[in-house]
C-alpha positions as CSV (number, residue, x, y, z in Angstrom):
1,M,79.0,127.2,-169.3
2,K,77.0,125.6,-172.1
3,K,78.3,122.4,-171.7
4,L,78.5,122.6,-168.0
5,L,74.4,123.6,-168.3
6,V,73.4,120.5,-170.9
7,L,75.6,118.2,-168.3
8,L,74.1,119.3,-165.6
9,A,70.2,119.3,-167.8
10,A,71.2,115.8,-169.3
11,L,72.2,114.9,-165.4
12,M,68.3,116.4,-163.9
13,L,66.7,114.9,-166.7
14,A,68.7,111.2,-166.1
15,A,67.6,111.5,-162.7
16,V,63.6,111.9,-162.8
17,A,63.3,109.7,-165.3
18,I,65.1,106.2,-164.9
19,P,63.1,105.7,-161.3
20,A,59.9,106.1,-163.8
21,A,61.6,103.8,-166.2
22,F,61.8,100.8,-164.0
23,A,58.7,101.6,-162.2
24,E,55.2,100.4,-161.6
25,V,51.6,101.4,-160.9
26,E,49.0,99.0,-160.5
27,L,44.8,100.4,-160.7
28,G,42.4,97.6,-160.5
29,I,39.0,96.9,-159.6
30,S,37.6,92.9,-158.5
31,A,34.5,91.2,-158.4
32,T,34.3,87.4,-156.9
33,P,31.2,86.0,-156.6
34,V,30.0,84.6,-153.5
35,P,28.0,81.2,-153.5
36,G,24.8,80.8,-150.7
37,G,25.0,84.6,-149.9
38,Q,22.1,85.8,-147.9
39,S,22.0,89.8,-149.3
40,N,19.9,89.0,-152.3
41,Q,17.6,86.8,-153.3
42,G,19.7,85.0,-156.0
43,G,21.6,83.2,-153.0
44,V,24.9,85.2,-154.0
45,D,26.8,88.3,-152.1
46,T,29.9,89.6,-154.8
47,I,33.5,90.6,-153.0
48,T,34.6,94.0,-155.2
49,G,37.7,94.4,-154.5
50,F,40.0,97.5,-155.0
51,H,43.4,97.5,-155.6
52,V,46.8,99.4,-156.5
53,G,50.2,98.5,-156.3
54,Y,53.5,100.0,-156.8
55,A,56.7,97.9,-157.8
56,W,60.5,99.6,-158.9
57,T,62.9,96.9,-160.0
58,I,61.9,94.2,-157.6
59,L,60.3,96.1,-154.7
60,Y,56.5,95.7,-154.4
61,G,53.8,97.4,-152.2
62,T,50.2,96.8,-152.4
63,V,46.5,98.5,-151.1
64,D,43.3,96.4,-151.5
65,S,40.5,97.0,-150.1
66,L,37.5,94.4,-150.4
67,A,33.5,94.9,-150.0
68,M,32.6,92.0,-147.8
69,P,28.8,91.4,-147.7
70,A,27.5,90.9,-143.5
71,Q,27.5,87.3,-144.0
72,M,31.5,87.1,-144.4
73,I,31.9,89.7,-141.3
74,S,29.3,88.5,-139.4
75,N,30.8,85.2,-139.4
76,M,35.1,86.6,-139.8
77,L,34.3,88.6,-136.3
78,G,32.1,86.1,-134.5
79,Y,33.8,84.3,-131.2
80,W,33.5,82.2,-128.9
81,D,33.1,83.3,-125.2
82,D,34.2,81.0,-122.3
83,T,32.7,83.0,-119.8
84,Q,29.2,81.8,-120.9
85,G,30.2,79.3,-122.8
86,I,28.2,80.7,-126.4
87,Y,29.6,81.2,-129.8
88,V,28.9,85.1,-129.9
89,D,28.4,86.3,-133.5
90,G,29.7,89.1,-135.2
91,P,27.5,92.1,-136.3
92,Y,25.2,91.1,-139.8
93,L,26.2,94.4,-141.4
94,P,28.7,94.8,-144.6
95,G,32.5,96.4,-144.7
96,F,36.0,96.3,-146.1
97,L,38.9,94.1,-145.1
98,N,41.9,96.3,-145.7
99,L,44.9,94.5,-146.4
100,V,48.5,97.1,-146.9
101,D,51.7,95.2,-148.0
102,V,55.1,94.7,-149.0
103,G,57.5,92.6,-150.3
104,V,59.2,91.6,-153.9
105,R,57.6,91.2,-157.0
106,F,60.2,89.2,-159.8
107,R,59.5,89.1,-163.6
108,I,60.5,87.0,-166.4
109,N,58.1,87.7,-169.0
110,P,55.8,86.7,-169.1
111,F,55.7,85.5,-165.5
112,I,55.4,87.0,-162.1
113,A,56.2,85.8,-159.0
114,Y,55.6,88.2,-155.8
115,A,55.4,87.5,-151.7
116,E,54.2,90.2,-149.2
117,L,54.0,90.9,-146.0
118,G,51.8,93.5,-145.0
119,T,49.0,94.5,-142.0
120,N,45.0,94.0,-143.4
121,N,41.8,95.3,-140.8
122,I,38.5,95.0,-141.0
123,Y,36.2,98.0,-141.1
124,V,32.3,97.3,-139.7
125,Y,29.9,100.0,-141.4
126,K,29.2,102.7,-139.0
127,G,32.2,101.5,-136.9
128,V,30.0,98.9,-135.2
129,G,31.7,96.2,-133.9
130,G,34.4,97.3,-131.3
131,Q,36.2,94.5,-131.4
132,N,40.6,93.8,-132.3
133,T,40.3,93.6,-136.8
134,W,44.0,93.7,-137.0
135,G,46.2,91.1,-138.2
136,A,48.9,89.6,-140.1
137,N,49.3,88.6,-143.8
138,L,51.4,86.9,-146.2
139,R,50.8,86.7,-150.2
140,L,52.8,84.5,-152.2
141,G,51.3,84.8,-156.4
């Protein structure tokens, strides 16, 4: 009976430990300067990024959120109105570009290569905008 319990305990430990041994969790934050910005007096805006990733063997999934300056949101959500023949600027408010991706990642130390496919959407401060802000993205690295 003791041998059976030891065997079951070993199997249970292996079932819990093996996925964790081959899995990796990523947490990150970034800041990217955007020259020519209009938010501050120096003329440089910053895109602050937040990253969460999970890799298990070659499977890879990430969620990224980028805090976009007002000028970039306005440019991204602007559109050409055919009925009036004019360009309509998007709302001049800050927002977030959110990316949710899944794919594969290969690690050959010290190099990592990945390919992901996913969706993205733009959230504008206070929900202003109302346009269709969903899209698709392909990320290679």
